[in-house]
Wavefront OBJ file of the C-alpha trace (Angstrom):
o trace
v -10.475 9.248 -13.136
v -7.951 11.373 -14.964
v -5.065 9.853 -16.819
v -2.014 9.251 -14.661
v 0.709 11.621 -15.756
v 3.359 9.377 -14.267
v 3.588 5.869 -12.922
v 2.187 5.443 -9.447
v 4.060 4.301 -6.397
v 5.519 0.801 -6.690
v 4.230 -2.036 -4.589
v 7.371 -2.081 -2.453
v 6.790 -4.721 0.163
v 3.850 -3.265 2.022
v 3.440 -0.642 -0.592
v -0.094 -0.551 -1.928
v -1.472 -3.825 -0.573
v -5.065 -2.822 -0.689
v -8.104 -3.736 1.332
v -9.374 -6.723 -0.615
v -6.084 -8.570 -0.244
v -7.506 -11.288 1.942
v -11.104 -11.343 0.758
v -12.192 -14.742 -0.444
v -15.382 -13.275 -1.826
v -13.807 -11.697 -4.874
v -10.869 -13.788 -6.121
v -9.231 -17.156 -5.865
v -5.997 -17.629 -4.015
v -4.087 -20.172 -5.997
v -3.491 -21.728 -9.370
v -4.036 -20.201 -12.791
v -7.222 -18.254 -13.251
v -9.798 -19.862 -15.472
v -10.454 -18.144 -18.779
v -13.887 -16.563 -18.781
v -14.227 -14.485 -21.921
v -16.601 -11.687 -22.764
v -18.880 -14.205 -24.473
v -20.287 -15.220 -21.075
v -23.901 -14.536 -20.146
v -25.057 -10.951 -20.172
v -25.594 -11.376 -16.432
v -21.819 -11.301 -16.020
v -20.521 -7.890 -14.973
v -24.121 -6.882 -14.575
v -24.624 -6.976 -18.311
v -22.562 -3.789 -18.507
v -21.001 -3.982 -21.949
v -18.327 -1.387 -21.181
v -17.146 -3.468 -18.229
v -17.255 -6.688 -20.230
v -15.363 -5.204 -23.176
v -12.776 -3.410 -21.057
v -12.127 -6.437 -18.896
v -11.770 -8.713 -21.901
v -9.183 -6.333 -23.377
v -7.326 -6.108 -20.070
v -7.169 -9.892 -19.814
v -5.778 -10.138 -23.324
v -3.159 -7.501 -22.564
v -2.291 -9.107 -19.225
v -1.691 -12.376 -21.060
v 0.823 -10.570 -23.259
v 2.453 -9.153 -20.137
v 2.738 -12.626 -18.627
v 4.442 -13.844 -21.792
v 6.914 -10.940 -21.679
v 7.605 -11.647 -18.009
v 8.303 -15.304 -18.729
v 10.867 -14.181 -21.312
v 12.237 -11.482 -18.963
v 11.822 -8.954 -21.776
v 12.022 -5.659 -19.866
v 11.100 -3.392 -22.772
v 8.030 -5.474 -23.585
v 7.048 -5.646 -19.906
v 7.135 -1.857 -19.692
v 5.170 -1.550 -22.941
v 2.462 -3.952 -21.783
v 2.283 -2.324 -18.345
v 1.449 1.001 -19.961
v -1.044 -0.609 -22.345
v -2.865 -2.304 -19.455
v -3.079 1.019 -17.653
v -4.513 2.777 -20.707
v -7.281 0.197 -20.952
v -8.043 0.383 -17.239
v -8.277 4.166 -17.362
v -10.866 3.941 -20.126
v -13.484 2.262 -17.940
v -12.369 2.182 -14.309
v -14.824 4.888 -13.237
v -17.693 2.680 -14.374
v -16.250 -0.215 -12.393
v -15.691 1.884 -9.289
v -19.341 2.943 -9.242
v -20.950 -0.381 -10.155
v -18.591 -2.874 -8.525
v -16.600 -1.115 -5.761
v -15.179 -4.243 -4.135
v -14.066 -5.748 -7.447
v -12.643 -2.338 -8.363
v -10.301 -2.331 -5.373
v -9.043 -5.801 -6.228
v -8.162 -4.856 -9.816
v -6.693 -1.511 -8.768
v -4.526 -3.204 -6.163
v -2.752 -5.336 -8.772
v -2.867 -2.947 -11.738
v -0.997 -0.150 -9.963
v 2.291 -2.008 -9.325
v 2.277 -3.336 -12.877
v 1.917 0.178 -14.261
v 4.512 1.479 -11.809
v 7.042 -1.037 -13.072
v 6.780 0.481 -16.534
v 8.723 3.472 -15.212
v 11.658 1.485 -13.793
v 15.002 0.596 -15.292
v 14.853 -2.807 -13.618
v 12.043 -4.948 -12.236
v 11.614 -8.078 -10.157
v 10.255 -10.362 -12.877
v 9.152 -13.104 -10.476
v 7.304 -10.729 -8.151
v 5.651 -8.979 -11.076
v 4.623 -12.322 -12.576
v 2.859 -13.184 -9.320
v 1.110 -9.814 -9.392
v 0.066 -10.338 -13.014
v -1.471 -13.696 -12.094
v -3.444 -12.055 -9.285
v -4.562 -9.319 -11.667
v -5.853 -11.980 -14.042
v -7.799 -13.568 -11.183
v -9.232 -10.180 -10.213
v -10.287 -9.570 -13.805
v -12.006 -12.956 -13.894
v -13.934 -12.003 -10.762
v -14.889 -8.650 -12.266
v -16.020 -10.279 -15.495
v -18.353 -12.540 -13.518
v -19.556 -9.853 -11.096
v -23.259 -9.181 -10.718
v -24.916 -6.036 -9.391
v -25.060 -6.309 -5.629
v -28.403 -6.297 -3.881
v -26.618 -5.304 -0.684
v -27.049 -1.846 0.771
v -24.076 0.499 0.946
v -23.830 -0.223 4.673
v -23.606 -3.960 3.990
v -20.941 -3.375 1.358
v -19.092 -1.156 3.803
v -19.231 -3.880 6.445
v -17.642 -6.276 3.967
v -14.979 -3.712 3.131
v -14.170 -3.176 6.816
v -13.828 -6.937 7.248
v -11.442 -6.990 4.299
v -9.464 -4.131 5.816
v -9.191 -6.047 9.088
v -7.785 -8.984 7.126
v -5.351 -6.647 5.383
v -4.103 -5.278 8.712
v -3.654 -8.778 10.106
v -1.613 -9.862 7.093
v 0.492 -6.709 7.255
v 1.212 -7.328 10.945
v 2.368 -10.857 10.174
v 4.543 -9.556 7.347
v 5.970 -6.927 9.703
v 7.043 -9.590 12.190
v 8.562 -11.748 9.450
v 10.414 -8.829 7.859
v 11.678 -7.656 11.244
v 13.088 -11.108 11.914
v 15.097 -10.910 8.691
v 16.271 -7.438 9.711
v 17.348 -8.672 13.148
v 19.258 -11.564 11.608
v 21.188 -9.119 9.429
v 21.927 -6.992 12.498
v 23.193 -9.985 14.460
v 25.374 -11.089 11.549
v 27.100 -7.711 11.594
v 26.320 -7.069 7.923
v 25.792 -3.305 7.890
v 24.600 -2.990 4.299
v 22.170 -5.880 4.555
v 20.813 -4.500 7.823
v 20.286 -1.072 6.269
v 18.398 -2.591 3.367
v 16.201 -4.751 5.599
v 15.528 -1.828 7.936
v 13.657 0.165 5.294
v 11.745 -2.918 4.144
v 10.425 -3.605 7.630
v 9.554 0.042 8.171
v 7.112 -0.016 5.245
v 4.916 -2.581 6.973
v 4.911 -0.705 10.249
v 4.162 2.690 8.733
v 1.290 1.300 6.668
v -0.624 0.160 9.768
v 0.842 2.550 12.335
v -2.503 3.746 13.812
v -3.360 0.152 14.670
v 0.063 -0.435 16.227
v -0.306 2.710 18.311
v -3.472 1.331 19.887
v -1.550 -1.328 21.786
v -0.312 0.287 24.992
v 3.437 0.279 25.427
v 4.154 -1.867 22.364
v 4.301 1.114 20.027
v 6.982 3.032 21.984
v 9.003 -0.155 22.451
v 8.949 -0.643 18.696
v 8.967 2.886 17.275
v 10.265 5.364 19.875
v 12.811 7.959 18.800
v 15.629 9.127 21.049
v 13.730 12.371 21.692
v 10.797 10.330 23.026
v 12.669 8.723 25.932
v 14.032 10.245 29.123
v 16.765 7.673 29.592
v 18.658 6.465 26.525
v 19.457 3.181 28.276
v 15.742 2.339 28.115
v 15.489 3.106 24.407
v 14.595 0.127 22.195
v 13.138 -0.547 18.778
v 13.829 0.281 15.171
v 15.255 3.717 15.749
v 17.742 2.481 18.356
v 19.246 0.232 15.714
v 18.832 2.929 13.059
v 21.180 5.139 15.084
v 23.723 2.331 15.341
v 23.628 1.758 11.596
v 23.812 5.304 10.269
v 25.233 7.433 13.093
v 27.435 5.127 15.160
v 28.328 2.951 12.163
v 28.682 -0.041 14.453
v 26.386 -2.922 15.342
v 28.271 -3.832 18.483
v 25.804 -4.571 21.261
v 22.791 -4.456 18.953
v 21.967 -8.174 19.176
v 19.852 -7.678 22.280
v 17.858 -4.894 20.630
v 17.300 -6.989 17.535
v 16.020 -9.905 19.599
v 13.706 -7.646 21.592
v 12.357 -6.033 18.436
v 11.489 -9.450 17.025
v 9.646 -10.348 20.238
v 7.767 -7.041 20.235
v 6.665 -7.232 16.597
v 5.609 -10.857 17.047
v 3.562 -9.819 20.081
v 2.018 -7.022 18.025
v 1.160 -9.417 15.207
v -0.471 -11.811 17.672
v -2.579 -9.085 19.263
v -3.650 -7.684 15.901
v -5.184 -11.052 15.001
v -7.954 -10.358 17.530
v -8.599 -6.777 16.446
v -12.131 -5.621 15.685
v -12.649 -2.433 13.705
v -15.625 -0.441 12.516
v -15.824 2.061 9.685
v -15.436 5.118 11.914
v -12.394 3.720 13.718
v -10.852 2.719 10.419
v -11.343 6.168 8.900
v -10.151 7.926 12.058
v -6.927 5.941 11.869
v -6.393 6.896 8.238
v -7.008 10.561 9.015
v -4.559 10.394 11.906
v -1.987 8.689 9.698
v -2.077 11.293 6.955
v -2.313 14.188 9.424
v 0.850 13.049 11.177
v 2.612 12.719 7.850
v 1.599 16.248 6.848
v 2.428 17.968 10.124
v 5.296 16.193 11.870
v 6.914 13.527 9.707
v 7.360 16.043 6.924
v 9.987 17.741 9.110
v 12.283 14.721 8.882
v 11.966 13.920 12.568
v 11.086 10.258 12.091
v 14.140 8.889 10.284
v 16.698 11.328 11.589
v 19.678 9.030 11.012
v 18.778 7.003 7.922
v 17.074 9.883 6.080
v 14.567 7.347 4.740
v 11.586 9.575 5.523
v 10.173 9.277 2.012
v 9.781 5.533 2.581
v 7.655 6.277 5.647
v 5.620 8.970 3.921
v 4.857 6.715 0.958
v 3.755 3.939 3.326
v 1.528 6.393 5.195
v -0.101 7.411 1.913
v -0.555 3.749 0.991
v -2.160 3.002 4.346
v -4.532 5.925 4.013
v -5.432 4.981 0.444
v -6.296 1.486 1.601
v -8.983 2.979 3.821
v -10.233 5.289 1.053
v -10.761 2.282 -1.189
v -12.612 0.533 1.633
v -15.174 3.310 1.954
v -15.902 3.668 -1.767
v -19.371 2.055 -1.329
v -20.344 4.804 1.120
v -18.782 7.520 -1.029
v -20.646 6.248 -4.092
v -23.938 6.701 -2.263
v -23.318 9.903 -0.346
v -20.581 11.967 -2.007
v -19.297 10.962 -5.432
v -17.637 14.354 -5.849
v -15.484 13.711 -2.784
v -14.612 10.274 -4.162
v -13.432 11.866 -7.410
v -11.368 14.456 -5.548
v -9.746 11.831 -3.339
v -9.003 9.641 -6.315
v -7.209 12.470 -8.085
v -5.384 13.617 -4.957
v -4.020 10.142 -4.273
v -2.876 9.903 -7.883
v -1.139 13.278 -7.670
v 0.475 12.382 -4.350
v 1.750 9.034 -5.583
v 3.022 10.520 -8.836
v 4.957 13.169 -6.936
v 6.539 10.637 -4.597
v 7.551 8.516 -7.561
v 9.668 11.357 -8.942
v 11.936 10.888 -5.928
v 12.624 7.219 -6.646
v 15.969 6.473 -8.221
v 16.935 2.924 -9.214
v 13.989 1.559 -7.278
v 14.720 3.424 -4.030
v 13.656 6.746 -2.570
v 16.326 9.418 -2.391
v 17.642 10.461 1.011
v 15.431 13.069 2.634
v 18.295 15.497 3.169
v 18.770 15.653 -0.608
v 15.415 17.409 -1.023
v 15.258 21.182 -1.252
v 13.071 23.296 1.001
v 10.731 23.948 -1.926
v 10.411 20.234 -2.668
v 9.579 19.446 0.946
v 7.040 22.277 0.986
v 5.397 20.895 -2.160
v 5.106 17.431 -0.594
v 3.727 18.992 2.576
v 1.099 20.948 0.641
v -0.142 17.847 -1.170
v -0.237 15.867 2.066
v -2.243 18.656 3.689
v -4.726 18.683 0.803
v -5.067 14.918 1.088
v -5.538 15.196 4.841
v -8.304 17.758 4.399
v -10.161 15.539 1.932
v -9.804 12.431 4.089
v -11.165 14.373 7.056
v -14.338 15.076 5.064
v -15.011 11.349 4.693
v -15.898 11.101 8.386
v -19.159 12.954 7.690
v -20.571 10.159 5.522
v -20.193 7.383 8.110
l 1 2 3 4 5 6 7 8 9 10 11 12 13 14 15 16 17 18 19 20 21 22 23 24 25 26 27 28 29 30 31 32 33 34 35 36 37 38 39 40 41 42 43 44 45 46 47 48 49 50 51 52 53 54 55 56 57 58 59 60 61 62 63 64 65 66 67 68 69 70 71 72 73 74 75 76 77 78 79 80 81 82 83 84 85 86 87 88 89 90 91 92 93 94 95 96 97 98 99 100 101 102 103 104 105 106 107 108 109 110 111 112 113 114 115 116 117 118 119 120 121 122 123 124 125 126 127 128 129 130 131 132 133 134 135 136 137 138 139 140 141 142 143 144 145 146 147 148 149 150 151 152 153 154 155 156 157 158 159 160 161 162 163 164 165 166 167 168 169 170 171 172 173 174 175 176 177 178 179 180 181 182 183 184 185 186 187 188 189 190 191 192 193 194 195 196 197 198 199 200 201 202 203 204 205 206 207 208 209 210 211 212 213 214 215 216 217 218 219 220 221 222 223 224 225 226 227 228 229 230 231 232 233 234 235 236 237 238 239 240 241 242 243 244 245 246 247 248 249 250 251 252 253 254 255 256 257 258 259 260 261 262 263 264 265 266 267 268 269 270 271 272 273 274 275 276 277 278 279 280 281 282 283 284 285 286 287 288 289 290 291 292 293 294 295 296 297 298 299 300 301 302 303 304 305 306 307 308 309 310 311 312 313 314 315 316 317 318 319 320 321 322 323 324 325 326 327 328 329 330 331 332 333 334 335 336 337 338 339 340 341 342 343 344 345 346 347 348 349 350 351 352 353 354 355 356 357 358 359 360 361 362 363 364 365 366 367 368 369 370 371 372 373 374 375 376 377 378 379 380 381 382 383 384 385 386 387 388 389 390 391 392
């Protein structure tokens, strides 16, 4: 994996909540992680000294980060975030090949920590929680043993983890939408605008799954151009128009209430979802294809101009699937894995250049050349993701 030229996309709400988020097989879920140093048995981390040494160094550096976070020392937090990333880059390829599931868990928490090193301000409490989870993931990696499972068995586990990820995202979507609706009903325009983009991240990350549920998707995500009769138009974009175009929330209470009901219904239905590797990959391909071909035009967030939020969430959702299929890529096409890894890095680094003070710039502020550059990278990513279907 090549060195990141810039910080990757921040873990903004849905952000990069990766596939192992809900796996109990790899990490604990509460309380401080136990210290398990590199002096453990050579069976730990498969006896791979590079993994043992690198993980020990990362744990030491993460401890320093936690101390800086407790003191709310921004400069030191940024310094330690970069140092952690440098260590991870020195041995992550070895981890990805030998311990793919543990790799995704570490990557999931390391990325937002590194991303924060590029910001002028950070959420110290949120980052402290992420640092604790990183420490737990590093403990799990340090104790990992070579799996006797076949790549298909590992893939089955990864798909199960992805299902859990989708279910958690759907719950978070419903909860975030409720906060958004409350802001709408209170008449607080600025709060509603802020909560709108937060809720959208969750939806856009798992959009292919949402689209599989009959008329729920159009009730939640239809644009004005999608409906024949505006009086029947509901969902996020109906309220988006009120916020940014009409500049009035009068009459929006009913739409807010309906949106809460619809997202709660979606979350409930998602809890029973069953996926397989091919369905999962097909959804990711669809997600990135749509981003590259239609969302890039600015058609999705026509009033709020928050299209970059959607595009970043689409990339995050697609990357989640890529990380899930690493076991299969390791066995069948390591070159494709390397290409995808680099392309996701490049895509995330580019998107990050459009973040100012922790938020993406309005889409109408981008030049034609900038939009074309984003489109080209999305298309390259789409082409690579399409190739993954051949290995399943």
